[in-house]
N, C-alpha and C positions, 0 to 999 in steps of 0.2 A: 281825648283815650281816643286808642283806634280799634276798630271791634271785628273780628274774624269770623265768619261762616263756617263754622266748622263742618254743619251739614248742611245737605238739601236745602234750599227753602220751603219745600212740602213740610220739613220738620217742625220749621214757625208755626205754620200754619196749622198745622196738628195742637202747636203748644197752645195756639190761639182758642180753638177750637175743644181744646177739655176746659179753657179756662170758664167758657160760654156756659158747655154744660154743667158746671160748679156751679157760676152765680144761678144758673135756672133754678137746682138744687138748694140753693139758699134760697131763692127767692130775692136774689138781689138783684137792684133794679141795673138796666146795664147801662144806665145812662153815669151813677157811678161805679161800672167796674174799674177796676184796675190791675193791670196786667203786673205782678211781682215779676223782679228779676230774676230771684231765685226759681220761676219757673221757667227760665231758660235757660241753666244756666249746662243743662248738656246741649243747646246749640249754640249759648256765644263763647268765644272767647276774649278777653280784653286784653288789650297792648299787643296784639298783630295786626296786621292789615292785609289780607289776602283777598283773590278773586278765585272762582272757578276755574277758571281759563288757565290760570298757572298748571295746572294740576295734568295739563298735554303739553307734549312736550313741542319746541318752538321750532325746531328743524328736524328734517330727516333728509334722508340719501335716496336716491331712485337712482338704479343703474340701467340705464339707456342701451349700452350698445357692452357686447362683449361677455356676459356673463354666460359661461360654459364652453364658449370657444375653445378651439384647438389652436396653438399655436406647431410650424414644425420646424424643429432641430435646423441648426447652420444657414440657413434660406430667409427669404425676407417673406414669407408667409407667417406671417403674428399678428393677433387680434391686436388692436388700436381699443380698449375699456372706454366707456365715455358715459359720467355720474351726472345728474344734476343734484342741487341739494335746494330746498323748498323751505317755504317757514309753515308754521301751524295752518295759516289759510291756501296751504298749497301753492303758492307765490314762488316762483322763480327767486331767490338773491344773488345779487352778481357782490365780487371781489370777496368770496370767503376763503379761507384757507380748509385745501382740502390732500390730504395728504395718504399717499399709495405704499404702503409695505407691503417688499416680498418677501418669502420666508429665508434665514439665514443659510438653510443647506439642505441637500434633496434639490427636488424638482423645485423652480425657482425661477428668475428674472431679475437683469438687470435694467436700468431707465436713461434713458438719456444724460445723464448727469455721472453714470457709472456706479452708481451708488445702488444697493436694493431698495430705499428708499426715497421718495421725491416729494416737496410741496406743491402743490400750485396753486392758481386762484383761478376763481369760478369766473367766465364772462357775464355779460350781462345779459344772457339767457340763462343763468346761474350752473352752467354745463363746464364742465374738466374732462380733459381728454389727453390722455395718458399713449400719446405719440414715442415713438424711437425704442420700445421696448427689445428688448433680445435673451429669449426663453437659455434654460441652463437645464440640463438632465433632463433625461422622459422620466413622465411622472406626473401624476395630478395634484393640485395643487392650490391655495387662493391666496387672493392679493387682501390684506385690509386697508379701507377704505374707511378714513376718518373726515369730520369735519367742525371747527370748532365755532360758534357766535358767542360772547360774554363768555361767561364761566360754563354754558352749556353744549357738551361732546354728543355728537353721535357716531356710530362706529356700525357698517356694512362689511361684506366679506364679496369677492369676485370669485368665482369657479373658474379655474382653468386646466389645460392639462398640456403637456408638451411633448411632442411625436416624432421618432428620428422620421429622416428623409428616406422616402421607398428607394429602394433598389432595382435597378432594371432586373427583371427575371431574365432566365438561361435562353429559354426560345428567342425573344427579341433580341438577346445579344447576336444568335445563331443568326437570327434573320439578317440582323444590320451585317454583320459579316460576307455571309454568303451571297451569291447573285442567285434570283429568284429562277422559276423556273422559263417563267417569261423572256427573260434577257437568256439563256441558255439558246430557248430557241428561235432566236432572232438573231445571233450569232452564230448557229450553224447554219441556218438557212442565206446569210449573204456569204457564209465560207461556200458554201455550194455552191453557192451564183458565180461565184469568180471562180471555182474549180470549171465548172463546165465555159464561161470564158478565155479559159487558159486553151482549155481542148482545144476548143475550136479556133483561136488565134494558132496553136500549132498545126494543127490538122491542114489548115489554110497555106501556111507557110511551106510544109511539105508537099503539095500537088503545082509545085514552082518550078521544080526540079530536084527536087530533096529526095535519097534513097530509103528515107523514115516512113514508108507508110504507113503504118500502125500507127505513125505522132506519138503529142508527148502526152501526160494530162497529169493533173494535181490529187495527192489525196490527202482528205481530211476525216480526223477520226476525232472520238469523242467517249473521252475513259474517264474510269472516278477523277484523275487530278484535271478535269477541265477539257477545253477546245486546243486539240493539235493540228498542225499543217503541214503536210510536208513536201518536199521537193519533188517537181517535173519528173515524170519516168515516162 
């Protein structure tokens, strides 16, 4: 016959103490004391074998990375969650099947197999890494994570969020398209230097026998449409 301790062992000690007190009250010699099974009925249950440790879960899942992470839609900026399966002694368990499951609609994600659910095996350190996640639809969601060892299954969840890719601002686009103030001043300075050179060259040519004593010069203007250069006059 197998016996299970249904209550902590201190309950058995109390039952023994009660029997000792009863024996003292009836002046029964301790050497003749008999602990009857009837007094242990609340403590002992025949027919079942169990251990106190069985009341504790045999495994649990730790989320090492990714919980509370943010994915950027339409980009490679996605979270790579990492979980670890451990036993009741907090030791990692290898070769355990871990299943990741995303919602069927709304904010969600697909995995490397193109599905919203994938099963991976833990490595020698008890870890499973969810790679290649593709986020879908903006918003917050959770990925369910389950692991099974024998007849025991534990479940947890990873909280994530999908956000749209940031768009460039109008100021940034304008700065990209137009010339900076420094660039415009540099162009104007270069044009003015060229004009001076043209004027000097034309004046020297007139002194060699030309009747155009006034010489020639080029005009450069800066209008709203940009920098313009006119012909010599």
